[in-house]
DOVEX-849561 format. One record per residue (C-alpha): residue in one letter; x, y, z. Coordinates in pm, whole numbers, padded with zeros to 5 digits, always signed. Example, Ala and Ser with C-alpha at 12.3 -4.5 7.8 and 13.67 -1.06 7.14 Angstrom:
BEGIN
A+01230-00450+00780S+01367-00106+00714
This chain:
BEGIN
X+01038+02948+00072X+01367+02802-00047X+01409+02609-00376X+01462+02296-00158X+01165+02369+00029X+00936+02403-00274X+01073+02087-00418X+01018+01887-00092X+00672+02010-00070X+00599+01884-00423X+00719+01553-00335X+00505+01554-00021X+00194+01655-00208X+00239+01372-00450X+00272+01120-00157X-00038+01258+00028X-00231+01267-00311X-00186+00888-00394X-00276+00792-00059X-00569+01018-00042X-00695+00879-00370X-00758+00534-00206X-00969+00690+00053X-01245+00790-00216X-01186+00583-00526X-01281+00247-00358X-01633+00367-00240X-01735+00433-00594X-01606+00089-00730X-01750-00117-00450X-02068-00248-00636X-01872-00368-00940X-01584-00494-00739X-01811-00712-00514X-01997-00836-00814X-01697-00922-01013X-01533-01126-00715X-01864-01288-00621X-01796-01157-00274X-02015-01197+00037X-02202-00857+00097X-02076-00835+00451X-01721-00845+00327X-01764-00536+00108X-01735-00304+00408X-01403-00451+00512X-01251-00374+00180X-01271-00004+00322X-01228-00083+00679X-00923-00307+00659X-00725-00019+00490X-00829+00237+00733X-00783+00020+01029X-00410-00072+00958X-00337+00288+00871X-00495+00385+01214X-00274+00126+01418X+00047+00210+01242X+00000+00573+01279X+00076+00511+01650X+00416+00363+01575X+00521+00562+01233X+00640+00849+01450X+00875+00640+01656X+00999+00452+01354X+01064+00758+01171X+01268+00896+01468X+01462+00569+01478X+01550+00507+01117X+01477+00862+00961X+01157+01028+00863X+01254+01066+00497X+01372+00699+00474X+01056+00584+00620X+00859+00824+00379X+01028+00665+00082X+00999+00315+00195X+00621+00370+00228X+00589+00443-00151X+00741+00099-00227X+00503-00081+00007X+00214+00115-00123X+00305+00033-00490X+00323-00332-00404X+00009-00347-00239X-00175-00147-00502X-00043-00407-00766X-00150-00702-00577X-00495-00540-00509X-00540-00506-00883X-00483-00869-00947X-00666-01017-00653X-00872-01313-00750X-01108-01324-00443X-01274-01109-00166X-01019-01256+00097X-00707-01187-00116X-00835-00828-00174X-00878-00762+00188X-00535-00896+00274X-00381-00692+00010X-00552-00398+00116X-00386-00446+00457X-00054-00425+00284X-00155-00112+00091X-00249+00047+00409X+00082-00018+00559X+00263+00185+00284X-00026+00432+00307X+00058+00477+00692X+00421+00532+00634X+00357+00801+00384X+00043+00998+00524X+00121+00967+00890X+00495+01084+00834X+00413+01376+00600X+00341+01609+00886X+00674+01547+01058X+00860+01588+00719X+00695+01923+00681X+00781+02029+01037X+01156+01918+00982X+01164+02122+00647X+00980+02432+00751X+01029+02694+01027X+00735+02751+01253X+00632+03074+01077X+00597+02889+00756X+00431+02567+00854X+00077+02686+00829X+00121+02779+00472X+00301+02438+00405X+00009+02257+00567X-00221+02467+00356X-00044+02344+00040X-00055+02005+00183X-00425+02022+00199X-00418+02054-00162X-00278+01708-00188X-00566+01564+00003X-00815+01766-00183X-00666+01690-00513X-00635+01315-00431X-01009+01312-00314X-01100+01482-00646X-00893+01220-00866X-01031+00946-00649X-01386+01047-00718X-01322+01126-01094X-01115+00822-01155X-01334+00594-00954X-01642+00700-01140X-01465+00697-01501X-01282+00376-01446X-01582+00194-01289X-01820+00311-01572X-01582+00244-01868X-01311+00001-01755X-01233-00272-01500X-01244-00188-01129X-00888-00336-01114X-00745-00038-01270X-00832+00187-00958X-00548+00004-00792X-00309-00059-01081X-00310+00322-01171X-00121+00370-00840X+00180+00183-00962X+00340+00427-01227X+00223+00732-01011X+00380+00589-00704X+00698+00482-00893X+00749+00832-01013X+00693+00975-00669X+00955+00733-00517X+01221+00823-00771X+01155+01206-00709X+01168+01144-00333X+01502+00983-00348X+01651+01275-00556X+01496+01555-00349X+01427+01478+00016X+01721+01515+00255X+01728+01369+00625X+01745+01669+00855X+01721+01515+01209X+01935+01298+01403X+01807+00946+01460X+01679+00874+01821X+01666+00518+01968X+01311+00437+02071X+01123+00117+02138X+00796-00017+02008X+00487-00044+02195X+00368-00386+02091X+00120-00408+02387X-00050-00088+02300X-00078-00153+01938X-00228-00503+02004X-00472-00380+02258X-00587-00095+02033X-00616-00296+01727X-00803-00585+01891X-01032-00329+02054X-01118-00131+01733X-01172-00455+01556X-01412-00589+01804X-01612-00255+01800X-01619-00244+01421X-01720-00611+01389X-01988-00560+01632X-02125-00253+01454X-02119-00410+01122X-02299-00709+01255X-02562-00480+01419X-02621-00306+01091X-02692-00636+00914X-02952-00735+01179X-02731-00965+01387X-02813-00915+01751X-02687-01246+01895X-02480-01300+02209X-02146-01294+02010X-02224-00963+01854X-02270-00801+02195X-01971-00989+02330X-01753-00859+02048X-01862-00502+02133X-01805-00549+02527X-01465-00696+02465X-01364-00430+02225X-01462-00150+02462X-01285-00321+02743X-00961-00372+02532X-00980+00013+02442X-01007+00084+02807X-00709-00132+02888X-00508+00031+02603X-00552+00380+02774X-00444+00221+03106X-00150+00061+02948X-00032+00359+02782X-00023+00555+03111X+00212+00291+03253X+00450+00239+02945X+00785+00397+02930X+00763+00440+02557X+00386+00436+02480X+00230+00422+02131X+00044+00743+02219X+00231+00958+02461X-00061+01070+02676X+00178+01314+02859X+00129+01548+02560X-00232+01592+02643X-00095+01827+02938X-00064+02071+02641X-00420+02225+02618X-00374+02312+02238X-00279+01953+02148X-00572+01802+02371X-00842+02021+02195X-00676+02001+01846X-00666+01633+01841X-01035+01621+01981X-01137+01847+01706X-00962+01628+01461X-01110+01297+01584X-01469+01427+01592X-01434+01610+01243X-01326+01280+01095X-01592+01089+01277X-01866+01338+01138X-01739+01410+00801X-01564+01099+00645X-01894+00898+00601X-02055+01209+00422X-01883+01109+00079X-02018+00753+00113X-02364+00871+00195X-02374+01112-00086X-02270+00846-00334X-02531+00618-00211X-02781+00891-00234X-02694+00997-00589X-02644+00633-00706X-02924+00474-00515X-03191+00723-00482X-03133+00927-00793X-03004+00643-01004X-02680+00832-01146X-02404+00641-01274X-02078+00640-01083X-01918+00903-01333X-02216+01139-01322X-02241+01118-00929X-01863+01205-00918X-01887+01498-01122X-02138+01670-00893X-01887+01646-00616X-01585+01771-00787X-01639+02151-00721X-01629+02125-00363X-01290+01957-00378X-01154+02210-00615X-01268+02492-00397X-01119+02317-00084X-00776+02292-00265X-00788+02670-00329X-00902+02766+00024X-00635+02547+00200X-00330+02752+00118X-00507+03074+00190X-00635+02945+00523X-00305+02820+00623X-00151+03164+00542X-00429+03324+00761X-00353+03101+01052X-00004+03202+01045X-00102+03562+01078X-00407+03568+01316X-00383+03222+01484X-00565+02883+01423X-00877+02909+01614X-01097+03125+01393X-01010+02964+01065X-01046+02609+01198X-01365+02687+01391X-01527+02853+01086X-01418+02556+00880X-01608+02330+01105X-01918+02537+01115X-01929+02536+00740X-01887+02155+00705X-02189+02109+00955X-02398+02347+00760X-02319+02156+00427X-02410+01831+00613X-02749+02002+00729X-02812+02072+00354X-02754+01704+00272X-02981+01586+00546X-03270+01749+00349X-03201+01597+00015X-03482+01409-00141X-03562+01225-00462X-03668+01536-00640X-03412+01783-00502X-03239+01978-00778X-02874+01876-00836X-02743+02230-00800X-02825+02184-00412X-02590+01899-00395X-02319+02109-00583X-02376+02407-00342X-02344+02172-00030X-02021+02029-00181X-01868+02374-00225X-01957+02480+00126X-01812+02166+00270X-01494+02212+00059X-01444+02568+00178X-01484+02433+00540X-01263+02145+00505X-01001+02385+00331X-01022+02615+00628X-01004+02348+00891X-00724+02107+00809X-00415+02328+00779X-00512+02552+01064X-00568+02254+01279X-00251+02078+01164X-00051+02388+01229X-00189+02427+01580X-00086+02080+01678X+00267+02093+01529X+00332+02433+01647X+00247+02339+01996X+00452+02016+01990X+00795+01975+02147X+01061+01982+01860X+01195+01627+01965X+00824+01500+01937X+00725+01613+01589X+00710+01241+01464X+00516+01121+01763X+00273+01410+01741X+00228+01375+01368X+00151+01006+01412X-00109+01096+01697X-00270+01333+01470X-00317+01073+01194X-00425+00817+01453X-00695+01021+01606X-00817+01135+01243X-00808+00778+01126X-00992+00619+01426X-01274+00873+01351X-01266+00789+00980X-01284+00414+01061X-01573+00469+01320X-01757+00712+01090X-01800+00464+00804X-01938+00199+01051X-02152+00456+01232X-02313+00571+00919X-02437+00230+00807X-02551+00140+01154X-02754+00454+01194X-02888+00425+00839X-02988+00064+00903X-03232+00174+01170X-03479+00254+00875X-03361+00033+00609X-03465-00347+00636X-03172-00514+00810X-03146-00802+00557X-03121-00548+00280X-02888-00296+00420X-02561-00417+00275X-02717-00513-00061X-02861-00175-00106X-02557+00023+00024X-02311-00143-00211X-02546-00142-00499X-02611-00518-00546X-02977-00485-00488X-03179-00208-00681X-03390+00001-00448X-03759-00088-00503X-04033+00188-00481X-04150+00058-00125X-03797+00079-00009X-03721+00431-00139X-03867+00615+00144X-03688+00401+00411X-03359+00435+00236X-03408+00820+00216X-03477+00830+00587X-03197+00619+00684X-02951+00843+00497X-03100+01146+00676X-03062+00987+01010X-02698+00910+00936X-02632+01281+00822X-02788+01410+01143X-02551+01170+01348X-02264+01337+01133X-02383+01677+01246X-02377+01584+01620X-02025+01488+01577X-01917+01802+01404X-02073+02014+01678X-01863+01823+01918X-01562+01900+01692X-01650+02279+01706X-01650+02283+02095X-01313+02136+02096X-01176+02397+01841X-01315+02689+02051X-01183+02551+02374X-00817+02548+02263X-00823+02928+02311X-00843+03254+02118X-00474+03363+02124X-00247+03268+01815X-00069+02944+01903X+00297+02991+01980X+00558+02722+01886X+00697+02512+02151X+01044+02576+01989
């Protein structure tokens, strides 16, 4: 790597780190956050879902915005929006305000996270991208570690507001560093926005998520099923509209490239199966085992540390032998870790949780850089921004649905009227509910395993030969 490439990678890692922090830190702070704001229990889930949903929608457009105005400029602008959104979240006075400001924070997070892959592709030649994406995974793992540790520490000893306010100085430093280091290396391309596609996808996902959250809380009325039906229809119309658009939000013609098709499928189902695992583990450790947020977070740190170490090694390995083997082994290890979690009980030794976390960390460290490298190496050079946005879109859709899926499946065992109260920690788990809560978590883990198995199939089907760059 050249000195510029090293500095650019540092800037990218910081950006990915601070956006990754907010995917884990909020989960640990939910109980105190909702209690402080006197919020409705059903609104707790939308503090997380609103952030993920807006990132998902904007990921479809970030690539084309970056192609139009410059990927580096968009990356830097994302920092400013993320800082502002974090500040406003930290001073929010009510649940609706917090949700709105989380949307703003999500806009900045989308500009940073969804654009990072394209900036790497612009900065590094094909033979070094696997290694670069490996180091990029350090940002995600370190961000997740900091999110867990800071979330546990701040929630235990300070106000929950600092989980957002801490982003302000860190984001400010990253913004200044990006201005001084990153250079625009691609020519700007005129592209149009796909407003119809983004509207159909957003409304469709919102309808499905609203229906899933309503079903998990025991609402089975006509409007719940209507939301679900309309949401599914709108997602179907989105697919049809994308095939007819001259400049679609998701360029479905790229699915003619088998590697991209199966790699995106693996990314989607991996997110669908693995994102809710952290949430379920936190609920188990705090709900079933009665640990403090800080103590619960400390048990999960080793896995993220190991994942950060494995990421660069797996990225370098994928550059040498191809992406299929490292990515597939990574998915298998993650499925094995979730299987371990599915057998946790109220008297399970804590070292089992730590061991499962380490296995999961090795798996994620092997999967992400290899899968990302496969997609970007197979992408046409003039579509790096679009493909990077598609990668984040599919992963984010999986993350959004994963959270809702976990609550919905778990609620089949937990009394519906108490599911949100128990899961966000505002109601203590009574002895007669402990068995039901335990079973609900196990059922959710098994649902996650099924999703991981589908991801494994997608990873294998992309072929056994090393991926050649479309350059």
